[in-house]
N, C-alpha and C positions, 0 to 999 in steps of 0.2 A: 290462184292457188286454191281456192274452196272447189273449184270444179275438178281439178286434179285428185284432191282428197276424196271428194265424192265418188268419183269414177273408181278409185282403187277400193274403197270400202264396198261399193256395190259389187265389183267383180269378185270380191271374196265372199260375198253372201249367196251368189246365184249358182245355178248348175251350168248356164251358158254365159261364161264371162265375154266371149267374143261378140255378143249382142249388146253388151252394155256400151251406152253412148251418152255423154253429157253435153247438152247444148246450152250455151250462155247467151241470153238475151237481155238487152237493156230496154225497160219500159217506165215511163213516168219517174225516172230517178232511181229506180230500184233495179236490182239485178236478179233475174229469174233463172234458176238453174233447172233445166228440164232433164230429168233422169229417164232415159229410154231403156228398157230391158225387154226380153223376150215375154210373150204372153204368159208362158207357164211360170216364169219367175216373179211376176208381180206380187204374188202372195208372199213370197220369201222377202221382198224388200218392204212390204208394208208391215208384215209381221202380225202376230196374235193381238187384237184390239188396237192395231196400229203402233205398237211399242217401237219397232225399229224405224218405221217412218219418223216417229217423234224424236228418237235418238239421232237420227241422220240429220234432221233439221236442226237439232241443237248443235251439232258438230258443224254444220255449215254456218250458222249464225255466229258461233264462237270463232271461226276462222276468218269470219269477215269483220270482226270488231276493228281490226287494225285500219281498214279502208274507210271505217265510219260510215259505210253504206248499209242499206237494208238488203238482204239477200233472201230470197224465197226459193222453196223446193217444191217443184211439181214432179210427181211421178207419172210417166207416160207408158203406155202399153207399146 
């Protein structure tokens, strides 16, 4: 569920929504969501002083509370 929500939010933020891809990986009992965006859209996803990235991480964490697992967000070019 968190991956779908993250993908939706990221597609709304960027200029090239077709390049957005969310990869879900399990490592050491944690779920890692890797957000892939076009190189020119990385700044839009991170935001000024990282504000948008922090907000995305908060939303992902809140969405994962039901599963009681730790979910991490990585932004990848």
